[in-house]
matplotlib code that plots the C-alpha trace (Angstrom):
import matplotlib.pyplot as plt

x = [15.6, 17.8, 17.0, 19.0, 16.7, 15.9, 12.6, 11.4, 12.2, 10.7, 7.4, 7.2, 7.0, 5.1, 3.0, 1.2, -1.4, -1.7, -2.4, -5.5, -6.7, -9.7, -10.0, -12.9, -14.2, -13.1, -14.7, -13.7, -12.1, -8.5, -6.0, -5.5, -2.9, 0.3, 1.3, 4.2, 4.3, 5.4, 9.2, 10.4, 13.1, 16.3, 14.8, 14.9, 11.5, 10.0, 10.0, 6.6, 4.0, 0.2, -2.2, -4.0, -7.5, -7.9, -11.1, -9.5, -5.9, -5.0, -1.9, 0.6, -1.0, -0.7, 2.9, 3.9, 2.2, 3.7, 7.3, 6.8, 5.3, 8.1, 10.6, 8.6, 8.5, 11.2, 11.8, 14.6, 16.5, 13.9, 10.6, 8.8, 8.0, 4.9, 4.3, 4.4, 2.1, -0.5, -0.5, -1.4, -4.7, -5.5, -5.0, -7.0, -9.9, -9.9, -9.8, -12.7, -14.9, -16.1, -12.7, -11.6, -14.8, -14.2, -17.2, -15.8, -14.2, -15.6, -15.0, -17.3, -14.7, -13.9, -10.5, -8.0, -4.6, -5.0, -2.6, -0.8, -2.4, -5.9, -5.4, -6.2, -7.1, -7.2, -10.2, -9.5, -11.0, -8.4, -9.1, -8.6, -5.4, -3.9, -5.0, -3.8, -0.5, 0.6, 0.1, 2.0, 4.8, 5.2, 5.5, 8.1, 10.2, 10.1, 11.3, 14.3, 15.2, 15.2, 11.8, 11.9, 9.0, 9.4, 9.2, 12.0, 14.5, 17.2, 16.2, 18.4, 17.0, 13.4, 14.5, 15.6, 12.3, 10.3, 12.6, 12.0, 8.2, 8.3, 10.2, 8.1, 10.9, 8.9, 6.8, 3.7, 1.2, -1.9, -1.0, 1.9, 3.8, 4.4, 0.5, 0.6, 3.6, 2.1, -1.1, 0.8, 2.9, 0.0, -1.9, 1.0, 1.5, -2.2, -2.3, 0.8, -0.7, -4.4, -6.4, -6.1, -9.8, -9.0, -6.7, -3.3, -1.1, -0.9, -0.7, -0.6, 3.1, 3.4, 1.7, 4.0, 6.9, 6.0, 4.3, 0.9, -1.9, -4.6, -8.3, -8.8, -12.3, -11.6, -9.0, -11.1, -9.0, -5.8, -6.8, -5.3, -2.0, -0.3, 3.2, 3.2, 4.0, 1.2, 2.8, -0.1, 0.0, -1.9, -5.6, -7.5, -11.1, -12.4, -10.7, -12.0, -15.7, -15.4, -14.1, -16.8, -19.6, -18.1, -18.0, -21.0]
y = [7.3, 5.7, 2.4, 2.7, 0.5, -3.1, -3.7, -6.0, -3.6, -0.6, -2.5, -4.0, -0.4, 1.4, -1.4, -2.9, -0.1, 0.0, -3.8, -3.2, -0.2, -0.9, 1.2, 3.5, 1.4, -1.6, -4.1, -7.4, -10.5, -11.2, -11.9, -15.7, -17.3, -18.3, -21.9, -21.3, -20.1, -16.7, -17.0, -17.9, -15.8, -16.5, -17.6, -15.4, -14.0, -15.0, -12.4, -13.6, -10.9, -11.5, -11.2, -7.9, -7.1, -3.4, -1.5, 2.0, 2.2, 2.2, 0.0, 2.9, 4.1, 0.7, 0.3, 3.6, 2.7, -0.8, 0.6, 3.4, 1.3, -1.2, 1.5, 2.7, -0.9, -2.7, -6.4, -7.6, -10.8, -12.4, -10.7, -9.5, -5.8, -3.9, -5.1, -8.7, -8.1, -6.7, -3.1, -2.0, -4.1, -2.7, 1.0, 0.2, -1.0, 1.9, 4.4, 2.7, 3.0, 5.5, 6.5, 7.4, 9.4, 11.5, 10.3, 11.7, 14.7, 18.3, 19.3, 22.3, 25.1, 28.0, 27.0, 29.1, 28.2, 27.1, 26.0, 22.7, 21.4, 21.9, 18.7, 17.9, 21.1, 20.3, 20.2, 16.7, 13.5, 10.8, 9.1, 12.5, 13.2, 9.9, 10.3, 13.9, 13.5, 10.3, 11.8, 15.0, 12.9, 10.8, 13.8, 15.3, 12.0, 11.6, 15.1, 14.7, 11.0, 11.1, 9.8, 7.0, 6.0, 6.1, 2.2, 2.0, 3.9, 2.3, 2.0, 4.9, 7.1, 6.1, 6.9, 10.3, 11.1, 10.0, 12.0, 15.0, 14.5, 14.1, 17.3, 19.3, 19.9, 18.6, 21.4, 19.8, 22.0, 21.1, 20.3, 20.1, 17.0, 16.4, 16.0, 13.1, 11.6, 11.7, 10.1, 7.4, 6.5, 6.3, 4.2, 1.9, 1.3, 0.6, -1.8, -3.7, -4.0, -4.1, -7.3, -9.4, -9.1, -5.6, -6.8, -6.3, -8.0, -11.1, -14.3, -11.9, -11.4, -8.3, -9.8, -12.8, -10.4, -8.4, -11.4, -9.8, -12.5, -11.0, -11.4, -14.1, -14.0, -15.2, -16.1, -17.7, -20.8, -18.8, -16.3, -18.4, -18.9, -15.8, -14.8, -17.1, -15.9, -16.0, -17.6, -18.8, -18.0, -14.9, -15.2, -12.9, -11.7, -14.0, -16.9, -15.9, -15.6, -18.9, -20.6, -19.0, -20.3, -23.9, -24.1, -21.9]
z = [0.7, 3.3, 5.0, 8.2, 10.2, 9.3, 7.6, 10.2, 13.0, 11.2, 10.3, 13.7, 15.1, 12.3, 10.9, 13.8, 14.0, 10.3, 10.1, 12.3, 10.3, 8.0, 4.9, 4.3, 1.3, -0.7, -2.9, -4.5, -3.1, -2.2, -4.9, -5.6, -3.5, -5.3, -5.5, -3.3, 0.4, 1.6, 2.0, 5.3, 7.1, 5.3, 2.0, -1.1, -2.1, -5.4, -8.1, -9.5, -9.0, -8.4, -11.2, -10.9, -12.2, -12.6, -11.7, -12.0, -13.1, -16.8, -17.6, -17.5, -14.2, -12.6, -13.9, -12.3, -8.9, -9.0, -9.5, -7.0, -4.2, -4.7, -4.0, -0.9, 0.4, -1.6, -1.4, 0.7, 1.1, 3.5, 2.5, -0.7, -1.3, -1.9, -5.6, -4.7, -1.7, -4.0, -3.0, -6.6, -6.3, -3.0, -4.1, -7.4, -5.4, -3.0, -5.9, -7.6, -4.7, -2.1, -1.0, -4.6, -5.1, -2.0, -0.2, 3.1, 1.8, 1.6, -2.0, -2.5, -2.0, -1.7, -2.9, -0.9, 0.6, 4.2, 6.9, 6.7, 9.8, 8.3, 6.3, 2.7, 0.8, -3.0, -5.2, -6.4, -5.2, -4.4, -7.8, -9.6, -7.6, -8.7, -12.3, -12.7, -10.8, -12.4, -15.9, -15.0, -13.3, -16.3, -18.6, -16.2, -16.0, -19.8, -20.2, -17.8, -18.5, -22.3, -23.0, -20.4, -18.2, -14.5, -14.3, -16.8, -14.6, -12.4, -8.8, -7.7, -10.3, -9.1, -5.6, -6.7, -8.4, -5.4, -3.1, -5.2, -5.1, -1.3, -0.9, -3.4, -5.8, -8.7, -10.3, -11.3, -13.3, -11.3, -7.8, -5.2, -5.7, -1.9, -1.5, -3.9, -2.5, 1.0, -0.4, -2.3, 0.7, 3.1, 0.7, 0.0, 3.8, 4.2, 1.3, 2.7, 6.2, 5.6, 5.8, 2.5, 2.1, 0.7, -2.1, -0.5, 2.1, -0.1, 1.9, 4.9, 4.2, 6.3, 9.2, 9.2, 8.9, 12.1, 14.0, 13.9, 14.6, 12.4, 13.0, 15.4, 16.6, 20.1, 22.6, 25.3, 25.3, 25.9, 28.6, 31.4, 29.7, 31.2, 30.1, 27.2, 23.6, 21.1, 18.0, 15.8, 12.2, 11.2, 10.1, 7.9, 8.4, 5.7, 7.3, 10.8, 9.6, 7.6, 10.7, 12.9, 10.5, 10.5, 14.2, 15.0]

ax = plt.figure().add_subplot(projection="3d")
ax.plot(x, y, z, "-o")
ax.set_aspect("equal")
plt.show()
C-alpha cells in the first residue's frame, strides 16, 4: 500500500464526510483521555495506546484488528495512527451491538452469487464475518510465516498480507477475503473519524488533523463574520450536550 499523498491532504479530502457520519449502533462511553495532549504538528506522537475494554473481541482478535488498523491508518511523524485513536474500541462496540448482529441486513437467503453492485451478499452478520475471517486469516498467516501471528510480522509483511486480502488473493475457506478487507477498511475509517462518543477518534485526533470543528450546537454569534476562518478547537457531541445543559 503506497502513501503517495500526505496523510493530512488525504484525510482532509476523504475524512470530512466520514467525521459527520454516525454509526448505526454504538454503546459505552468515550475512552479515558490520556494525561498528555494530542501531539501538535511537528511533535512526535506518543506510542502509548489507550486502554481497551472488550465487549466482543477476544484478545487475539483485538490484537489482529489493532495491528491491521494501524497499517491502514499508520502513525506518522505528526499524528498518531488508528490504534492510538481507539479504532479497536470503536469496532468492538459496533460488533457487540445492532450493527454486529446485522439488524439492518437481510440474512434469510437464498444464498446465490449476485452482482457486485448488489452489495453485501454473505450469510454472515458483521460480527460473524469478523470472527470467521480473523480466525481463517490467522491460520493462513501462521502457515505462510512459520507460525507467526499477523501482529508479529514486520510492517512490510503486514502490508503484503493486507494487500493480498484486498485483491482477493488469499483463499479463505468460508468467505471472500476482499469482502472482509473492505469491511475492515470501512470500519477503521469510521472509527478514526466518528465522534469520540462511539469509542474511537481519541481526543478528536482526526478532527484536529483535518481542521473539522465537530458538533458545535450553534453558530449564531458567528453568522455575521463573513469570510473569516473558523479555527476553534473541535467539540464532541458529549461536550456539546454538556455545554447546552450548562447554558440552557
